[in-house]
FIROZA-243661 format. One record per residue (C-alpha): x, y, z. Coordinates in steps of 0.25 Angstrom, whole numbers, padded with zeros to 4 digits, always signed. Example, Ala and Ser with C-alpha at 12.3 -4.5 7.8 and 13.67 -1.06 7.14 Angstrom:
<nodes>
+-------+-------+-------+
!     x !     y !     z !
+-------+-------+-------+
! +0049 ! -0018 ! +0031 !
! +0055 ! -0004 ! +0029 !
+-------+-------+-------+
</nodes>
This chain:
<nodes>
+-------+-------+-------+
!     x !     y !     z !
+-------+-------+-------+
! +0006 ! -0033 ! -0165 !
! +0012 ! -0019 ! -0163 !
! +0009 ! -0011 ! -0151 !
! +0011 ! +0004 ! -0151 !
! +0005 ! +0017 ! -0146 !
! +0000 ! +0029 ! -0153 !
! -0010 ! +0041 ! -0153 !
! -0023 ! +0043 ! -0160 !
! -0026 ! +0055 ! -0169 !
! -0040 ! +0053 ! -0174 !
! -0040 ! +0040 ! -0183 !
! -0025 ! +0040 ! -0183 !
! -0016 ! +0033 ! -0173 !
! -0002 ! +0038 ! -0172 !
! +0008 ! +0027 ! -0167 !
! +0020 ! +0030 ! -0158 !
! +0029 ! +0022 ! -0167 !
! +0030 ! +0017 ! -0182 !
! +0025 ! +0003 ! -0183 !
! +0031 ! +0001 ! -0197 !
! +0018 ! +0000 ! -0205 !
! +0016 ! +0006 ! -0218 !
! +0006 ! +0017 ! -0220 !
! -0007 ! +0011 ! -0224 !
! -0004 ! -0003 ! -0218 !
! -0017 ! -0009 ! -0211 !
! -0016 ! -0011 ! -0196 !
! -0025 ! -0016 ! -0185 !
! -0025 ! -0007 ! -0173 !
! -0030 ! -0010 ! -0159 !
! -0031 ! +0003 ! -0151 !
! -0031 ! +0005 ! -0135 !
! -0030 ! +0018 ! -0128 !
! -0018 ! +0021 ! -0121 !
! -0024 ! +0031 ! -0111 !
! -0019 ! +0034 ! -0097 !
! -0026 ! +0027 ! -0086 !
! -0040 ! +0034 ! -0083 !
! -0039 ! +0042 ! -0096 !
! -0050 ! +0034 ! -0103 !
! -0060 ! +0035 ! -0092 !
! -0058 ! +0050 ! -0092 !
! -0060 ! +0052 ! -0107 !
! -0072 ! +0043 ! -0106 !
! -0078 ! +0052 ! -0095 !
! -0079 ! +0064 ! -0105 !
! -0083 ! +0077 ! -0097 !
! -0083 ! +0070 ! -0084 !
! -0068 ! +0067 ! -0085 !
! -0064 ! +0081 ! -0078 !
! -0077 ! +0082 ! -0069 !
! -0069 ! +0080 ! -0056 !
! -0077 ! +0085 ! -0044 !
! -0088 ! +0090 ! -0052 !
! -0091 ! +0076 ! -0057 !
! -0090 ! +0071 ! -0043 !
! -0100 ! +0081 ! -0038 !
! -0110 ! +0077 ! -0049 !
! -0109 ! +0062 ! -0046 !
! -0111 ! +0065 ! -0031 !
! -0123 ! +0073 ! -0035 !
! -0128 ! +0062 ! -0044 !
! -0125 ! +0051 ! -0033 !
! -0133 ! +0060 ! -0022 !
! -0145 ! +0061 ! -0032 !
! -0145 ! +0046 ! -0035 !
! -0145 ! +0043 ! -0020 !
! -0157 ! +0052 ! -0017 !
! -0165 ! +0046 ! -0029 !
! -0164 ! +0032 ! -0023 !
! -0172 ! +0026 ! -0012 !
! -0164 ! +0022 ! +0000 !
! -0163 ! +0006 ! +0001 !
! -0171 ! +0000 ! +0012 !
+-------+-------+-------+
</nodes>
């Protein structure tokens, strides 16, 4: 098994090195993302990734509203 890195361009993966295969050779590929720590969660957050203080305020407002709508425990 050969392990190397590369970059995805649409459906094409450009490898950092020549692996010695001929054009058209069949291969089996296992892919894992080589993102920096935390980058995956930021990408999955979509528009919330850069929310900063605005998102903190929104969550605080939501938290206050939920506390008001719940009965106090006895």
